[in-house]
C-alpha positions in Angstrom: 129.9 -10.6 26.9 128.7 -10.5 30.5 129.1 -7.3 32.5 130.1 -6.7 36.2 127.1 -6.4 38.5 126.9 -3.0 40.3 127.6 -3.3 44.1 127.8 0.3 45.1 125.8 2.8 47.3 127.8 5.8 46.1 126.2 8.5 44.0 126.7 8.6 40.3 128.7 11.8 40.7 131.2 10.1 43.1 131.5 7.1 40.8 132.2 9.3 37.8 134.8 11.2 39.7 136.4 7.9 40.9 136.4 6.6 37.3 137.9 9.8 35.9 140.6 9.9 38.5 141.7 6.3 37.6 141.6 7.3 33.9 144.1 10.0 34.8 146.4 7.7 36.6 146.4 5.4 33.5 147.3 8.5 31.4 150.2 9.4 33.7 151.7 5.9 33.5 151.5 5.9 29.7 153.0 9.4 29.6 156.0 8.4 31.7 156.7 5.3 29.7 156.3 7.0 26.2 158.4 10.0 27.2 161.5 7.8 27.8 160.8 5.7 24.7 160.3 8.6 22.3 163.7 10.1 23.4 165.7 6.8 23.3 167.5 7.9 20.1 168.4 11.2 21.7 169.6 9.6 24.9 171.7 7.1 23.0 173.3 10.0 21.0 173.9 12.1 24.2 175.6 9.0 25.7 177.6 8.3 22.5 176.5 4.6 22.7 176.8 4.1 18.9 174.6 1.8 16.8 174.9 -1.4 18.9 171.3 -2.3 20.0 172.6 -4.3 22.9 174.0 -1.1 24.6 170.5 0.3 24.8 169.1 -3.1 25.5 171.3 -3.3 28.6 169.9 0.1 29.9 166.4 -1.2 29.3 167.2 -4.3 31.2 168.0 -2.1 34.3 164.5 -0.6 33.9 163.0 -4.1 33.5 164.7 -5.3 36.7 163.5 -2.3 38.6 160.0 -2.9 37.3 159.9 -6.6 38.2 160.8 -5.6 41.7 158.1 -3.0 41.8 155.5 -5.5 40.5 156.6 -7.9 43.2 156.3 -5.5 46.1 153.2 -3.7 44.8 150.6 -5.9 46.7 152.5 -5.4 50.0 152.7 -1.6 49.4 149.1 -1.5 48.5 148.0 -3.3 51.6 150.4 -1.3 53.9 149.8 2.2 52.5 146.6 2.0 50.5 146.1 3.2 46.9 146.4 6.9 47.8 149.9 6.9 49.2 150.8 3.9 47.1 150.0 5.4 43.7 151.3 8.9 44.5 154.5 7.5 46.0 155.0 5.3 43.0 154.6 8.3 40.6 157.0 10.4 42.6 159.6 7.6 42.2 158.8 7.7 38.5 159.4 11.4 38.3 162.7 11.1 40.2 163.8 8.4 37.7 162.8 10.5 34.8 164.8 13.5 36.1 167.8 11.3 36.6 167.6 10.0 33.0 167.5 13.5 31.7 170.3 15.0 33.8 172.4 11.8 33.3 172.1 12.0 29.5 172.2 15.7 28.6 174.1 17.3 31.5 176.5 14.7 32.9 176.7 12.3 30.0 176.9 9.5 32.7 175.6 6.0 31.8 175.5 4.9 35.4 173.2 7.9 36.4 170.9 7.1 33.4 170.9 3.4 34.5 169.9 4.4 38.1 167.2 6.6 36.6 165.7 3.8 34.5 165.8 1.5 37.5 163.7 4.0 39.5 161.4 4.7 36.6 160.8 1.0 36.1 160.3 0.4 39.9 157.8 3.1 40.3 155.9 2.3 37.1 155.8 -1.4 38.0 154.2 -0.5 41.3 151.6 1.9 39.9 150.8 -0.4 37.0 149.5 -3.1 39.3 147.8 -0.7 41.7 145.9 1.2 39.0 144.7 -2.1 37.5 143.4 -3.3 40.8 141.8 0.1 41.4 140.4 -0.1 37.8 138.7 -3.5 38.5 137.2 -2.1 41.7 135.6 0.9 40.0 134.5 -1.4 37.1 132.8 -3.6 39.7 131.2 -0.7 41.5 129.8 0.9 38.4 128.7 -2.3 36.8 130.0 -1.7 33.3 133.0 -3.2 31.4 135.6 -0.3 31.6 139.0 -2.0 31.4 139.5 -1.6 27.7 138.7 2.1 27.9 141.0 2.5 30.9 143.8 1.0 28.9 142.9 3.3 26.1 143.7 6.1 28.4 147.1 4.5 29.1 147.5 4.5 25.3 146.3 8.1 25.2 149.1 8.9 27.6 151.6 7.2 25.3 150.3 9.1 22.4 150.8 12.4 24.3 154.3 11.2 25.3 155.2 10.2 21.7 153.8 13.4 20.3 155.7 15.5 22.8 158.9 13.4 22.2 158.6 13.9 18.4 158.1 17.6 18.8 161.0 18.0 21.2 163.3 16.1 19.0 162.2 18.0 15.9 162.7 21.3 17.8 166.0 20.1 19.2 164.9 20.6 22.8 167.4 19.0 25.1 166.3 15.7 26.7 166.9 17.1 30.2 164.4 20.0 29.7 161.8 17.7 28.1 162.0 15.1 30.8 162.1 17.7 33.7 158.8 19.1 32.5 157.2 15.7 32.3 158.4 14.9 35.8 156.8 18.0 37.3 153.5 17.1 35.4 153.5 13.6 36.8 153.7 14.7 40.5 151.3 17.7 40.2 148.6 15.9 38.3 148.8 12.7 40.5 148.3 14.8 43.7 145.2 16.3 42.2 143.7 13.2 40.8 144.2 11.0 43.9 141.8 13.2 45.9 138.9 11.8 43.9 139.7 8.1 44.6 137.7 6.8 47.6 139.4 5.2 50.6 138.5 1.5 50.8 139.1 -0.9 53.6 139.8 -3.8 51.3 142.7 -1.9 49.7 144.4 -1.0 53.0 143.5 2.7 53.4 144.3 4.0 56.9 141.1 6.0 57.3 138.9 3.0 56.5 138.0 0.2 58.8 139.9 -2.9 57.6 139.6 -6.4 58.7 142.6 -7.9 60.5 143.6 -10.9 58.3 146.8 -12.8 59.4 149.7 -12.4 57.0 150.1 -16.1 56.5 146.5 -16.4 55.5 146.8 -13.5 53.0 150.0 -15.1 51.6 148.4 -18.5 51.1 145.3 -16.9 49.5 147.5 -14.9 47.1 149.6 -17.9 46.1 146.6 -20.2 45.6 145.6 -18.3 42.4 148.7 -19.6 40.7 147.2 -23.2 40.7 144.3 -22.0 38.5 145.1 -23.3 34.9 142.6 -21.0 33.4 144.4 -18.0 34.9 147.7 -19.3 33.6 146.2 -19.5 30.1 144.9 -15.9 30.5 148.5 -15.1 31.3 149.6 -16.7 28.1 147.3 -14.4 26.1 148.7 -11.4 28.0 152.2 -12.7 27.5 152.1 -12.5 23.8 150.1 -9.2 23.6 152.3 -7.5 26.3 155.5 -8.8 24.7 154.4 -7.2 21.4 153.4 -4.0 23.0 156.5 -3.6 25.2 158.9 -4.5 22.4 157.2 -2.0 20.1 157.3 0.8 22.7 161.1 0.4 23.1 162.2 -0.6 19.6 159.9 0.7 16.9 161.5 4.2 16.9 165.0 2.7 16.8 164.1 0.0 14.3 162.7 2.7 12.0 165.9 4.7 12.3 168.4 1.9 12.1 166.5 -0.8 10.1 164.7 1.4 7.6 167.2 4.3 7.4 164.9 7.0 8.7 165.7 10.1 10.8 165.3 10.3 14.6 162.0 12.5 14.3 160.6 10.1 11.8 161.3 7.2 14.2 159.5 9.0 16.9 156.6 9.8 14.5 156.2 6.1 13.5 156.1 5.1 17.2 153.3 7.7 17.5 151.4 5.8 14.7 151.7 2.6 16.8 150.4 4.1 20.1 147.7 6.0 18.2 146.5 2.6 16.7 146.5 1.0 20.1 144.5 3.9 21.5 141.9 3.7 18.8 141.7 -0.1 19.2 141.0 0.2 22.9 138.4 3.0 22.5 136.5 0.9 20.0 137.2 -2.4 21.6 134.3 -2.4 24.1 131.4 -2.3 21.5 133.3 -4.8 19.3 133.9 -7.3 22.0 130.2 -7.0 23.0 129.3 -7.9 19.5 131.7 -10.7 18.7 132.9 -11.9 22.1 136.2 -11.9 23.8 137.6 -15.0 22.1 136.9 -13.8 18.6 138.3 -10.4 19.5 141.6 -11.8 20.7 141.9 -14.1 17.6 141.2 -11.4 15.1 143.5 -8.9 16.7 146.3 -11.4 17.1 146.1 -12.2 13.4 146.2 -8.5 12.7 149.4 -8.2 14.8 151.0 -11.1 12.9 150.2 -9.4 9.6 151.5 -6.1 10.8 154.7 -7.5 12.1 155.4 -9.0 8.7 154.9 -5.8 6.9 157.0 -3.8 9.3 159.9 -6.3 9.3 160.0 -6.9 5.5 159.5 -3.2 4.9 160.2 -1.5 1.5 158.8 2.0 1.2 158.1 3.8 4.4 154.4 3.6 4.0 154.5 -0.2 4.1 156.2 0.0 7.5 153.7 2.5 8.6 150.8 0.2 7.6 152.5 -2.6 9.5 152.9 -0.5 12.5 149.2 0.4 12.6 148.2 -3.2 12.3 150.7 -4.2 14.9 149.1 -1.5 17.2 145.6 -2.8 16.6 146.8 -6.3 17.0 148.1 -5.9 20.6 145.4 -3.4 21.7 142.9 -5.7 23.5 144.8 -8.6 25.0 145.8 -6.8 28.2 142.5 -5.2 29.2 140.4 -8.3 28.2 142.8 -10.5 30.2 142.3 -8.2 33.2 138.6 -8.4 33.0 138.7 -12.1 32.6 140.9 -12.5 35.6 138.8 -10.3 37.8 135.6 -12.4 37.3 134.3 -14.0 40.4 134.3 -12.8 44.0 137.1 -15.0 45.4 140.3 -12.9 45.8 139.9 -10.9 42.6 142.8 -8.5 43.6 145.2 -11.4 43.8 144.0 -12.7 40.4 144.4 -9.4 38.8 147.8 -9.0 40.3 149.0 -12.5 39.1 148.0 -11.9 35.5 149.4 -8.3 35.7 152.8 -9.7 36.8 152.8 -12.2 33.8 151.9 -9.4 31.4 154.2 -6.8 32.8 157.1 -9.2 33.0 156.7 -9.9 29.2 156.2 -6.1 28.7 159.5 -5.4 30.5 161.7 -8.4 29.8 160.7 -8.5 26.1 162.5 -5.3 25.0 166.0 -6.1 26.3 165.7 -9.7 24.9 164.9 -8.2 21.5 167.9 -5.9 21.9 170.2 -8.9 22.5 168.7 -10.9 19.6 169.1 -7.7 17.5 172.8 -7.7 18.1 173.1 -11.3 16.8 170.6 -11.4 14.0 169.6 -7.7 13.2 167.0 -5.7 15.0 164.2 -6.4 12.4 164.8 -10.1 12.4 164.6 -10.2 16.2 161.0 -9.0 15.9 160.0 -12.5 14.6 160.0 -13.6 18.2 156.9 -11.4 18.8 155.2 -13.1 15.9 155.6 -16.5 17.5 154.2 -15.3 20.9 151.2 -13.7 19.1 150.4 -17.1 17.7 150.5 -18.5 21.2 148.0 -15.8 22.3 145.7 -16.8 19.4 145.8 -20.4 20.6 145.2 -19.6 24.2 142.3 -17.2 23.4 139.4 -19.5 24.8 140.7 -18.9 28.3 139.3 -15.4 28.3 135.7 -16.5 27.6 133.3 -15.0 30.2 132.2 -17.3 33.0 128.5 -17.3 32.0 129.5 -18.4 28.4 131.7 -21.2 29.8 128.8 -22.5 32.0 126.4 -22.4 29.0 128.9 -24.4 26.9 129.3 -27.0 29.6 125.5 -27.3 30.1 124.7 -27.4 26.3 125.5 -31.2 25.9 123.3 -32.1 28.9 120.5 -30.0 27.4 120.7 -32.0 24.2 
């Protein structure tokens, strides 16, 4: 697997600080998402929504709509305010939304307030997701090493922390409002500290850096042009299946374990923890594995693992069977998103727009998938609705050649001529 070429004059200490700061932003994004997910059963009970999956699915749809809007405006916000103000502002919005969910469920028992909170949570997280991935590809390029799988491992680490805190809070009967309020404060304080170590860059729109004046129409045409690249669309298909599987697991594994397999709320949160732990381990180990077998083989193997894991989780039986399925499901969707980001960022022509384009495809699947699973769950049962993920993972398997590194593609094209 080809690696990025270093292009920096910064010291190794500055590069490490920059890399570590981006790691922290990834952790905060994962923590915010998993905090809500782990407490879904508690929020549902506080709001007396009953056992109908479509009720929770409708709330999740509000978060998805907010996130799609956030994804859509993220590039404009990034250009206008730069990554410093952009990422901190987005995480502040996430914190406000988290507070609204906590107070709306535990204190006021108000579905509309929870819905507004989820819209804000989705909006802020949608913005920061694109910004941190663009920033991640920038530091990857500057350092000259493949870092995106590890960065997404830190996102998964954040989800592990969120799931673990959620399971502990549920087991200790800590109110949703106190748990979510604590996380909201952590998000803002840690973001303000981490952002100080991210350098200001003219190409990302920082106020203190000299930036070229490019007409808005030219920027818009350049950004839209990437959507005519069919390889980029196929990379999006890979990310579509993987992100759909990840997002649906994040929002439904805990509830599917409780309602579909007859387990308690703390057990549901714990099973979700197994999923995010498997994702984290897959991303930590993913870099060396990809270097050994290549991107295409890595996607195909993990997609097959995801299919096997889904079958075990859906068909169930003893709890340990569902847990094994959950672990395989987590490994199965662990590498699609970071490898898709790295593949999209290859080349020097408008990499930020390419990364943003595939991020939008992936995150739309990540966010639209869960409410769709909820509506299908109402008609066919929550476990049966998960078969849709299996179909999309097969599509990711078939589209895997699109993530092949550029150097490998050139070698394959020249091979017949050499013969």
